[in-house]
MOPAC internal coordinates of N, CA, C and O (Angstrom, degrees):
PM7 1SCF
backbone

  N    0.0000 0     0.00 0     0.00 0    0    0    0
  C    1.4392 1     0.00 0     0.00 0    1    0    0
  C    1.5183 1   111.10 1     0.00 0    2    1    0
  O    1.2310 1   120.12 1   162.53 1    3    2    1
  N    1.3034 1   117.37 1   -17.47 1    3    2    1
  C    1.4611 1   120.20 1  -179.92 1    5    3    2
  C    1.5096 1   113.43 1   -60.94 1    6    5    3
  O    1.2310 1   120.19 1   152.16 1    7    6    5
  N    1.3239 1   117.23 1   -27.84 1    7    6    5
  C    1.4617 1   119.81 1   179.65 1    9    7    6
  C    1.5146 1   113.45 1   -84.95 1   10    9    7
  O    1.2310 1   119.59 1   173.87 1   11   10    9
  N    1.3397 1   118.38 1    -6.13 1   11   10    9
  C    1.4394 1   122.10 1   178.25 1   13   11   10
  C    1.5402 1   109.55 1   -69.00 1   14   13   11
  O    1.2310 1   120.26 1   -26.87 1   15   14   13
  N    1.3313 1   117.11 1   153.13 1   15   14   13
  C    1.4718 1   119.68 1   173.24 1   17   15   14
  C    1.5442 1   109.95 1   -59.82 1   18   17   15
  O    1.2310 1   120.61 1   -28.40 1   19   18   17
  N    1.3084 1   116.45 1   151.60 1   19   18   17
  C    1.4699 1   120.68 1  -175.86 1   21   19   18
  C    1.5190 1   113.92 1   -52.94 1   22   21   19
  O    1.2310 1   120.28 1   136.78 1   23   22   21
  N    1.3209 1   117.08 1   -43.22 1   23   22   21
  C    1.4692 1   121.06 1  -179.23 1   25   23   22
  C    1.5319 1   111.39 1   -61.24 1   26   25   23
  O    1.2310 1   120.23 1   140.55 1   27   26   25
  N    1.3083 1   117.17 1   -39.45 1   27   26   25
  C    1.4661 1   122.62 1   179.85 1   29   27   26
  C    1.5299 1   109.16 1   -70.42 1   30   29   27
  O    1.2310 1   120.16 1   135.70 1   31   30   29
  N    1.3348 1   117.31 1   -44.30 1   31   30   29
  C    1.4570 1   121.20 1   176.98 1   33   31   30
  C    1.5253 1   111.33 1   -57.12 1   34   33   31
  O    1.2310 1   120.75 1   136.76 1   35   34   33
  N    1.3297 1   116.18 1   -43.24 1   35   34   33
  C    1.4617 1   119.54 1   179.61 1   37   35   34
  C    1.5172 1   112.34 1   -64.21 1   38   37   35
  O    1.2310 1   120.01 1   138.22 1   39   38   37
  N    1.3165 1   117.59 1   -41.78 1   39   38   37
  C    1.4472 1   121.13 1   178.79 1   41   39   38
  C    1.5205 1   112.24 1   -65.85 1   42   41   39
  O    1.2310 1   120.90 1   133.01 1   43   42   41
  N    1.3384 1   115.88 1   -46.99 1   43   42   41
  C    1.4591 1   120.12 1   179.05 1   45   43   42
  C    1.5235 1   110.78 1   -65.08 1   46   45   43
  O    1.2310 1   120.62 1   138.94 1   47   46   45
  N    1.3246 1   116.41 1   -41.06 1   47   46   45
  C    1.4513 1   120.51 1   177.46 1   49   47   46
  C    1.5033 1   112.65 1   -62.69 1   50   49   47
  O    1.2310 1   120.79 1   144.19 1   51   50   49
  N    1.3301 1   116.09 1   -35.81 1   51   50   49
  C    1.4808 1   120.05 1   175.99 1   53   51   50
  C    1.5356 1   111.53 1   -63.86 1   54   53   51
  O    1.2310 1   120.77 1   138.88 1   55   54   53
  N    1.3086 1   116.13 1   -41.12 1   55   54   53
  C    1.4611 1   119.46 1   178.12 1   57   55   54
  C    1.5166 1   111.65 1   -64.56 1   58   57   55
  O    1.2310 1   120.94 1   139.54 1   59   58   57
  N    1.3457 1   115.81 1   -40.46 1   59   58   57
  C    1.4492 1   120.10 1   179.53 1   61   59   58
  C    1.5526 1   110.66 1   -67.67 1   62   61   59
  O    1.2310 1   120.98 1   142.98 1   63   62   61
  N    1.3042 1   115.74 1   -37.02 1   63   62   61
  C    1.4799 1   120.04 1   175.77 1   65   63   62
  C    1.5279 1   110.79 1   -62.75 1   66   65   63
  O    1.2310 1   120.77 1   135.39 1   67   66   65
  N    1.3288 1   116.13 1   -44.61 1   67   66   65
  C    1.4728 1   120.42 1   177.36 1   69   67   66
  C    1.5282 1   109.64 1   -57.83 1   70   69   67
  O    1.2310 1   120.35 1   139.44 1   71   70   69
  N    1.3034 1   116.95 1   -40.56 1   71   70   69
  C    1.4954 1   119.77 1   179.44 1   73   71   70
  C    1.5223 1   110.70 1   -64.51 1   74   73   71
  O    1.2310 1   120.27 1   140.36 1   75   74   73
  N    1.3059 1   117.10 1   -39.64 1   75   74   73
  C    1.4743 1   119.95 1   178.69 1   77   75   74
  C    1.5088 1   111.06 1   -63.31 1   78   77   75
  O    1.2310 1   120.20 1   150.90 1   79   78   77
  N    1.3171 1   117.23 1   -29.10 1   79   78   77
  C    1.4667 1   121.64 1   177.78 1   81   79   78
  C    1.5213 1   112.93 1   -86.12 1   82   81   79
  O    1.2310 1   120.75 1  -177.51 1   83   82   81
  N    1.3343 1   116.17 1     2.49 1   83   82   81
  C    1.4627 1   120.57 1   178.31 1   85   83   82
  C    1.5313 1   113.30 1    85.34 1   86   85   83
  O    1.2310 1   120.23 1  -165.67 1   87   86   85
  N    1.2997 1   117.16 1    14.33 1   87   86   85
  C    1.4669 1   120.96 1   178.05 1   89   87   86
  C    1.5347 1   109.68 1  -114.83 1   90   89   87
  O    1.2310 1   121.49 1    -8.29 1   91   90   89
  N    1.3351 1   114.75 1   171.71 1   91   90   89
  C    1.4496 1   120.64 1   177.15 1   93   91   90
  C    1.5152 1   108.77 1  -122.30 1   94   93   91
  O    1.2310 1   120.29 1   -52.98 1   95   94   93
  N    1.3260 1   117.06 1   127.02 1   95   94   93
  C    1.4416 1   121.74 1   176.33 1   97   95   94
  C    1.5202 1   109.15 1   -63.08 1   98   97   95
  O    1.2310 1   119.36 1   -36.10 1   99   98   97
  N    1.3203 1   118.83 1   143.90 1   99   98   97
  C    1.4644 1   119.68 1  -178.13 1  101   99   98
  C    1.5157 1   113.74 1   -63.41 1  102  101   99
  O    1.2310 1   119.41 1   159.17 1  103  102  101
  N    1.3070 1   118.74 1   -20.83 1  103  102  101
  C    1.4667 1   120.98 1   179.04 1  105  103  102
  C    1.5268 1   113.26 1   -98.19 1  106  105  103
  O    1.2310 1   119.75 1  -173.42 1  107  106  105
  N    1.3276 1   118.08 1     6.58 1  107  106  105
  C    1.4823 1   121.99 1   172.64 1  109  107  106
  C    1.5338 1   106.96 1   -94.40 1  110  109  107
  O    1.2310 1   121.45 1   -47.67 1  111  110  109
  N    1.3202 1   114.83 1   132.33 1  111  110  109
  C    1.4664 1   119.39 1  -175.70 1  113  111  110
  C    1.5156 1   110.13 1  -128.78 1  114  113  111
  O    1.2310 1   120.23 1   -31.99 1  115  114  113
  N    1.3385 1   117.16 1   148.01 1  115  114  113
  C    1.4700 1   118.35 1   175.02 1  117  115  114
  C    1.5259 1   111.84 1   -58.61 1  118  117  115
  O    1.2310 1   120.86 1   -41.14 1  119  118  117
  N    1.3124 1   115.96 1   138.86 1  119  118  117
  C    1.4691 1   121.23 1   179.28 1  121  119  118
  C    1.5213 1   108.48 1   -74.86 1  122  121  119
  O    1.2310 1   120.72 1   -50.27 1  123  122  121
  N    1.3021 1   116.22 1   129.73 1  123  122  121
  C    1.4644 1   120.48 1  -179.99 1  125  123  122
  C    1.5499 1   110.19 1   -59.75 1  126  125  123
  O    1.2310 1   121.21 1   -40.44 1  127  126  125
  N    1.3083 1   115.29 1   139.56 1  127  126  125
  C    1.4494 1   120.82 1   178.72 1  129  127  126
  C    1.5087 1   113.70 1    90.41 1  130  129  127
  O    1.2310 1   119.58 1   174.91 1  131  130  129
  N    1.3252 1   118.40 1    -5.09 1  131  130  129
  C    1.4633 1   121.61 1  -179.06 1  133  131  130
  C    1.5270 1   109.55 1  -122.92 1  134  133  131
  O    1.2310 1   120.01 1  -142.37 1  135  134  133
  N    1.3140 1   117.59 1    37.63 1  135  134  133
  C    1.4560 1   122.57 1  -177.17 1  137  135  134
  C    1.5058 1   111.36 1   -53.72 1  138  137  135
  O    1.2310 1   120.33 1   -53.12 1  139  138  137
  N    1.3045 1   116.98 1   126.88 1  139  138  137
  C    1.4435 1   121.83 1   176.52 1  141  139  138
  C    1.5062 1   114.67 1    79.27 1  142  141  139
  O    1.2310 1   119.68 1  -179.32 1  143  142  141
  N    1.3363 1   118.22 1     0.68 1  143  142  141
  C    1.4545 1   120.06 1  -175.67 1  145  143  142
  C    1.5244 1   112.08 1   -95.01 1  146  145  143
  O    1.2310 1   119.63 1   178.08 1  147  146  145
  N    1.3224 1   118.31 1    -1.92 1  147  146  145
  C    1.4689 1   121.92 1  -179.89 1  149  147  146
  C    1.4998 1   112.68 1    69.73 1  150  149  147
  O    1.2310 1   119.70 1  -147.81 1  151  150  149
  N    1.3379 1   118.19 1    32.19 1  151  150  149
  C    1.4700 1   122.86 1   176.32 1  153  151  150
  C    1.5226 1   108.03 1  -105.38 1  154  153  151
  O    1.2310 1   120.44 1   -57.19 1  155  154  153
  N    1.2989 1   116.76 1   122.81 1  155  154  153
  C    1.4508 1   121.84 1  -176.94 1  157  155  154
  C    1.5273 1   110.55 1  -122.96 1  158  157  155
  O    1.2310 1   121.05 1   -17.97 1  159  158  157
  N    1.3073 1   115.59 1   162.03 1  159  158  157
  C    1.4640 1   120.50 1   176.07 1  161  159  158
  C    1.5202 1   110.72 1  -134.43 1  162  161  159
  O    1.2310 1   122.00 1   -33.11 1  163  162  161
  N    1.3030 1   113.77 1   146.89 1  163  162  161
  C    1.4504 1   123.19 1   173.21 1  165  163  162
  C    1.5237 1   106.08 1  -111.09 1  166  165  163
  O    1.2310 1   120.16 1   -54.09 1  167  166  165
  N    1.2982 1   117.30 1   125.91 1  167  166  165
  C    1.4642 1   121.89 1   177.46 1  169  167  166
  C    1.5098 1   107.33 1  -118.54 1  170  169  167
  O    1.2310 1   120.57 1   -52.76 1  171  170  169
  N    1.3280 1   116.52 1   127.24 1  171  170  169
  C    1.4641 1   119.98 1  -178.63 1  173  171  170
  C    1.5199 1   108.41 1  -135.20 1  174  173  171
  O    1.2310 1   121.06 1   -56.27 1  175  174  173
  N    1.3193 1   115.58 1   123.73 1  175  174  173
  C    1.4792 1   121.19 1   174.54 1  177  175  174
  C    1.5128 1   107.14 1   -93.03 1  178  177  175
  O    1.2310 1   121.01 1   -50.24 1  179  178  177
  N    1.3340 1   115.67 1   129.76 1  179  178  177
  C    1.4472 1   119.90 1  -179.23 1  181  179  178
  C    1.5301 1   110.16 1  -150.58 1  182  181  179
  O    1.2310 1   120.32 1   -51.80 1  183  182  181
  N    1.3073 1   117.00 1   128.20 1  183  182  181
  C    1.4539 1   123.65 1   174.06 1  185  183  182
  C    1.5367 1   111.92 1    49.58 1  186  185  183
  O    1.2310 1   120.77 1  -135.14 1  187  186  185
  N    1.3414 1   116.13 1    44.86 1  187  186  185
  C    1.4585 1   121.20 1   176.80 1  189  187  186
  C    1.5030 1   115.75 1    81.23 1  190  189  187
  O    1.2310 1   119.93 1  -178.75 1  191  190  189
  N    1.3102 1   117.73 1     1.25 1  191  190  189
  C    1.4730 1   120.90 1   177.42 1  193  191  190
  C    1.5070 1   111.47 1  -119.88 1  194  193  191
  O    1.2310 1   120.26 1   -21.35 1  195  194  193
  N    1.3016 1   117.11 1   158.65 1  195  194  193
  C    1.4623 1   123.74 1   175.65 1  197  195  194
  C    1.5186 1   109.71 1  -114.82 1  198  197  195
  O    1.2310 1   121.18 1   -50.80 1  199  198  197
  N    1.3165 1   115.35 1   129.20 1  199  198  197
  C    1.4478 1   121.58 1  -178.03 1  201  199  198
  C    1.5175 1   108.84 1  -118.16 1  202  201  199
  O    1.2310 1   121.36 1   -38.55 1  203  202  201
  N    1.3235 1   115.00 1   141.45 1  203  202  201
  C    1.4560 1   119.01 1  -177.33 1  205  203  202
  C    1.5261 1   110.09 1  -134.29 1  206  205  203
  O    1.2310 1   121.36 1   -37.32 1  207  206  205
  N    1.3175 1   115.00 1   142.68 1  207  206  205
  C    1.4576 1   120.98 1   173.45 1  209  207  206
  C    1.5279 1   105.99 1  -132.59 1  210  209  207
  O    1.2310 1   120.33 1   -49.72 1  211  210  209
  N    1.3144 1   116.98 1   130.28 1  211  210  209
  C    1.4670 1   123.88 1  -179.02 1  213  211  210
  C    1.5123 1   106.32 1  -113.12 1  214  213  211
  O    1.2310 1   120.53 1   -48.76 1  215  214  213
  N    1.3389 1   116.58 1   131.24 1  215  214  213
  C    1.4427 1   119.84 1  -179.48 1  217  215  214
  C    1.5226 1   110.28 1  -145.16 1  218  217  215
  O    1.2310 1   121.25 1   -15.69 1  219  218  217
  N    1.3300 1   115.21 1   164.31 1  219  218  217
  C    1.4596 1   119.32 1   177.96 1  221  219  218
  C    1.5172 1   110.43 1  -126.10 1  222  221  219
  O    1.2310 1   121.85 1   -32.72 1  223  222  221
  N    1.3171 1   114.07 1   147.28 1  223  222  221
  C    1.4529 1   122.32 1   175.07 1  225  223  222
  C    1.5318 1   109.09 1  -118.26 1  226  225  223
  O    1.2310 1   121.23 1  -158.74 1  227  226  225
  N    1.2918 1   115.26 1    21.26 1  227  226  225
  C    1.4661 1   121.84 1  -174.44 1  229  227  226
  C    1.5236 1   113.03 1   -64.37 1  230  229  227
  O    1.2310 1   120.00 1   149.57 1  231  230  229
  N    1.3121 1   117.60 1   -30.43 1  231  230  229
  C    1.4492 1   121.68 1  -174.61 1  233  231  230
  C    1.5330 1   110.35 1   -99.50 1  234  233  231
  O    1.2310 1   119.85 1   -51.61 1  235  234  233
  N    1.3052 1   117.89 1   128.39 1  235  234  233
  C    1.4803 1   123.26 1  -175.63 1  237  235  234
  C    1.5361 1   110.62 1   -56.18 1  238  237  235
  O    1.2310 1   121.10 1   -50.39 1  239  238  237
  N    1.3012 1   115.50 1   129.61 1  239  238  237
  C    1.4617 1   121.76 1   176.54 1  241  239  238
  C    1.5105 1   115.31 1    74.76 1  242  241  239
  O    1.2310 1   119.40 1  -171.98 1  243  242  241
  N    1.3272 1   118.75 1     8.02 1  243  242  241
  C    1.4446 1   121.61 1  -177.11 1  245  243  242
  C    1.5350 1   110.83 1  -133.81 1  246  245  243
  O    1.2310 1   120.59 1   -34.75 1  247  246  245
  N    1.2991 1   116.47 1   145.25 1  247  246  245
  C    1.4656 1   124.07 1   172.15 1  249  247  246
  C    1.5226 1   105.77 1  -125.02 1  250  249  247
  O    1.2310 1   120.66 1   -61.06 1  251  250  249
  N    1.3187 1   116.35 1   118.94 1  251  250  249
  C    1.4781 1   121.13 1   179.92 1  253  251  250
  C    1.5319 1   109.41 1  -110.83 1  254  253  251
  O    1.2310 1   120.74 1   -55.88 1  255  254  253
  N    1.3151 1   116.19 1   124.12 1  255  254  253
  C    1.4710 1   121.51 1   173.26 1  257  255  254
  C    1.5283 1   105.32 1   -83.01 1  258  257  255
  O    1.2310 1   121.00 1   -61.37 1  259  258  257
  N    1.3108 1   115.70 1   118.63 1  259  258  257
  C    1.4739 1   121.47 1  -176.15 1  261  259  258
  C    1.5218 1   111.74 1   -88.04 1  262  261  259
  O    1.2310 1   120.89 1   143.08 1  263  262  261
  N    1.3541 1   115.91 1   -36.92 1  263  262  261
  C    1.4646 1   119.07 1  -177.32 1  265  263  262
  C    1.5186 1   108.11 1  -164.56 1  266  265  263
  O    1.2310 1   121.36 1   -38.07 1  267  266  265
  N    1.3278 1   115.01 1   141.93 1  267  266  265
  C    1.4604 1   120.76 1   175.46 1  269  267  266
  C    1.5328 1   107.17 1  -139.66 1  270  269  267
  O    1.2310 1   120.89 1   -49.10 1  271  270  269
  N    1.3217 1   115.91 1   130.90 1  271  270  269
  C    1.4670 1   117.95 1  -175.08 1  273  271  270
  C    1.5248 1   110.39 1  -159.26 1  274  273  271
  O    1.2310 1   121.25 1   -17.14 1  275  274  273
  N    1.3354 1   115.22 1   162.86 1  275  274  273
  C    1.4505 1   121.83 1   172.17 1  277  275  274
  C    1.5152 1   107.16 1   -98.06 1  278  277  275
  O    1.2310 1   120.41 1   -53.68 1  279  278  277
  N    1.2760 1   116.83 1   126.32 1  279  278  277
  C    1.4540 1   121.87 1   178.00 1  281  279  278
  C    1.5228 1   108.54 1   -72.52 1  282  281  279
  O    1.2310 1   120.91 1   -57.79 1  283  282  281
  N    1.2986 1   115.86 1   122.21 1  283  282  281
  C    1.4737 1   121.40 1  -176.12 1  285  283  282
  C    1.5211 1   112.63 1   -84.24 1  286  285  283
  O    1.2310 1   120.84 1   126.25 1  287  286  285
  N    1.3314 1   116.01 1   -53.75 1  287  286  285
  C    1.4722 1   119.86 1   178.32 1  289  287  286
  C    1.5008 1   109.37 1  -150.57 1  290  289  287
  O    1.2310 1   120.59 1   -34.32 1  291  290  289
  N    1.3035 1   116.48 1   145.68 1  291  290  289
  C    1.4648 1   118.09 1  -179.27 1  293  291  290
  C    1.5053 1   112.64 1   -70.01 1  294  293  291
  O    1.2310 1   118.87 1   146.49 1  295  294  293
  N    1.3110 1   119.75 1   -33.51 1  295  294  293
  C    1.4674 1   122.63 1  -177.96 1  297  295  294
  C    1.5328 1   109.14 1   -65.46 1  298  297  295
  O    1.2310 1   119.81 1   134.49 1  299  298  297
  N    1.2934 1   117.97 1   -45.51 1  299  298  297
  C    1.4656 1   120.98 1  -179.87 1  301  299  298
  C    1.5246 1   113.33 1   -62.88 1  302  301  299
  O    1.2310 1   120.74 1   140.06 1  303  302  301
  N    1.3162 1   116.19 1   -39.94 1  303  302  301
  C    1.4398 1   119.63 1   179.83 1  305  303  302
  C    1.5212 1   111.34 1   -70.94 1  306  305  303
  O    1.2310 1   120.26 1   142.10 1  307  306  305
  N    1.3454 1   117.11 1   -37.90 1  307  306  305
  C    1.4638 1   118.86 1   178.96 1  309  307  306
  C    1.5118 1   110.04 1   -62.81 1  310  309  307
  O    1.2310 1   119.93 1   137.02 1  311  310  309
  N    1.3062 1   117.74 1   -42.98 1  311  310  309
  C    1.4859 1   119.46 1   178.01 1  313  311  310
  C    1.5277 1   110.92 1   -63.71 1  314  313  311
  O    1.2310 1   120.57 1   138.64 1  315  314  313
  N    1.3070 1   116.51 1   -41.36 1  315  314  313
  C    1.4520 1   120.87 1  -178.69 1  317  315  314
  C    1.5364 1   111.30 1   -60.88 1  318  317  315
  O    1.2310 1   120.37 1   135.70 1  319  318  317
  N    1.3233 1   116.90 1   -44.30 1  319  318  317
  C    1.4578 1   119.91 1  -176.49 1  321  319  318
  C    1.5289 1   112.21 1   -73.98 1  322  321  319
  O    1.2310 1   120.09 1   156.11 1  323  322  321
  N    1.3148 1   117.44 1   -23.89 1  323  322  321
  C    1.4663 1   120.21 1   179.48 1  325  323  322
  C    1.5210 1   112.74 1   -75.79 1  326  325  323
  O    1.2310 1   119.62 1   150.44 1  327  326  325
  N    1.3011 1   118.34 1   -29.56 1  327  326  325
  C    1.4577 1   119.65 1  -175.74 1  329  327  326
  C    1.5055 1   113.60 1   -84.96 1  330  329  327
  O    1.2310 1   120.10 1   180.00 1  331  330  329

């Protein structure tokens, strides 16, 4: 997340802070395919790019960021997830 633009880092950091306090930011959503597993994602569109951070609140008292990345193209990601 350090390479994300400052505005995106602030928004994602805010969602992670909310999670640490036991709350869920309104823009954090459960990750599809992980129903009930406590895995959420933050999606932020900024300056023509889409940034995502995936994290879990599954473990008591801990928030783990599993993956953070800038989405490059929808076609490439769709092919990647299908294989």
